[in-house]
N, C-alpha and C positions, 0 to 999 in steps of 0.2 A: 286345527283349532289353536295349537300352541303358536304357530306363526302369526296368526292374526292378533294375538295378544301382544306381540312385540312390534308390530308394524308402526303404530302410533308413537311409542317411545323412541324408536330408532329414527323415525322421520323428524321428531322434535329435536333430538340431539344433533342430527345432521344439519338441519336448517338453522338452529341456534349457533352451531359451530361456524357455519359459513358467514352468518351475520357478524359474529365476533371477529372473524378474520378480516372482513371488509372494513370494520371499524378500526382495527389495529393497523391496517396497512394503508389507510387513507382512501381506499377504493369507494367507500360509502359516500364520502364528501365529493369525490371526483364524479361519481355517477349523478349526484344531485346537480352539480354545476354543469355537467354536460347536457342535462335536460333544459336548464333554465338560464345558464350563464351566457355572457357575451364573449365571443371569440376575440383573441388578440395574440400577438407575438410577444415573447419575453426573452430577455438575455439572462442567462444564468450568471449570477454574481459569485455565489459560493454554494458549496454542497457539504453535507455531513452525513455520516452513517448513523442511523437510528438504533442499530443493533438488532433490528427485526428482519427476518427473512421469511418468505412464503414460497414453499416449493423451491428453495434455493435461489429465489429471486430477491434482491435486496429492496428494502424500503429505505429511501433516502429523504433527507430534508433539504430544502433549497431556499436561498434568497434569490429573488429575481427582480429584474427591472422590467415592468410591464409597459408595452407600447400599444395602447388602444388605437383603433382607427380614428377616433375623435377624442380630443383632449390631450392633456399633458401626461407624460409617463410618470410612474411612481414605483417605489420599491415595495415588495411584498414578501412575506414568508410563506412558503408551502411546507408545513410541518412534516407531512408524510406523503410520499409518492412511491407506489410500487412500480418498479421498472424491471424490465427483462435483464438478466445478467449479460445477455448478448449485446444489449444496448448501452452498457456502462460508458463506452467512449463518447456517446452522443450527449451524455448528461455531465458535462464538465464546464467549468467557468468559461465564459465568453461564447458559449454555444447558444444558438437561437432555438427556442422551443415554442410549441403552440400551447396556449393556456386558455382557460375560461375564468371569468371573474363575475362576481355578483354586482350588478349595476347599483344596487342599494347599499352595498357594503363592500367597497373595493379592497378591503383587507382580506376578503375571502377569494382566494385564487387556487386553481388546481390545474395540473397538467392535462392537456387534451391531446396526448399522443397515442393513447390506447383507447379503444372503444369497449365499454363494458355494457353488459345487458342487465 
């Protein structure tokens, strides 16, 4: 009986915590653009450390030059992207990465290197 009393509160804390981490790390925005965004390649122009880590993986910010399949390229800022610490060398200026952007608002761009559920 005591266990059932705590199941709902524990579930709520865990799910709220996961949603908060997704927001802080940029994963929530990335998930949304992976579902509805347009795929493109981008060149990293600059990177910066946001000061956030999730399970020892850094959350970085990036300025990128987006090259869509159709249309002219443009610069965009990706404020937060969770990357694997093992992949840090892949996310340096002049490197090419896969991104997704919102066709209605091209300022919304996210990395498309990792698949989130």
